N, C-alpha and C positions, 0 to 999 in steps of 0.2 A: 527597428534591427538588431543593435546586441543582448536587447534580452532574448529574443527569441534563438539566437545561436548560442547563448546561456543556459535556456530552457530545454535546446534541443541536446544539448550535451551534455546536463545533468540526468536526463531520459532513457540516452544511449549508456552511461554510464551506470544506471540504476539497472534496469535490464539486462547489461553483460552481470551487474554484482548479481541481481538473483537467478540470472540462470548458471555465474560461479557455487552459488549459494546451493539451487538445487543437485549439482554435480556433486560436490563435497559431501550431503545428505543423502546421496544413494550410495556414496562409498561406504558410511558411516552405517547402511542401511545392512548394507555385502558384509562390511564385517562381522559384525551382531546375527545377521543369519549364519553366516559360517561356521563363526565359532557354536553357536546354542542349538540349534535346530538338529544339526546331524549328531549331537551327542546326546542330546534332551532327547528327538522326535525318531532318531532314525531317517531324516526327512535328508532330501537333496539339496547340493549346494548349488548357489546359485552364480551364476556369470552377471560381469557390471550389467550389460541390458535386462538383463532378468530382474536384479533388486532398482534398477531406473524404472523399469515400468511397474514393480509392487510398490513404491513410493506412490509415483501417478494414480494406480487403480485405490490404495488407501486413501488417498486425498478425494479423488471421486468419489470415493464410498460411503467416506467420511465427514469428509469438509463442504464438497459441495460445488458447485462451479462458480461459487460468487467468491467474491475478491474477497475473505476477508467476512468480519463479522462488525462490519462498520455501520449498520441500518439504527442501533440505537444512539451512536453519537448522531447523527440526523436527527433523528425527533427528538434529543436533548436540547439541542441549537435551536432548532424551531420554537419550540417550548420555548427557551431563553429569550428568543427572539420576536415572538407575538409576547412576554409579557415586559419589552422595553419598552417606552417611551420614546417617541420620533430624535429627542437629543441623545438620547445614549446609543439609540441606533445610527446618528449621524457621526458619532464619536468613532463606533466599533469600525465603520464604512471607510473615517479618515485613516483608523490604525490600520485599516486592513490593505488601501491603496498605497499607504507607503511603506509597508511591510513588502510588498509585490517589487517594488525598484519605481513604479511609475509616480508620476508628477501628481497628485493630489487635486482633482479640481475645482476651479474657484467657484467662492457661495456666489448663490447669487446676486445680483446688483439688484440695490432697491431701489422701488419705481422713483421717478421726478415726480414731485407735487405740482 
């Protein structure tokens, strides 16, 4: 139960940090646009909601809707996993379970002769 609360708190904090970062980056876009575009191209100045919309629009147009470009990592891990021996896979599972804060599963008992 403690782990669930901990991961929920981490998730909420990470979401708040991402929203705060988005808002700060929108201010940077606003400042850069209002300093450069009106003077260089005789374009309009932006208000904050317009800068935020421009930032989101550029992400949609140039970055897509996917959350980053992590697909190559997944493919690399899959290739590594397929090349591992059963012993290496077991060690990796144990290390992963140990890092997640869960108790490692007990090894299977040997059958009685």
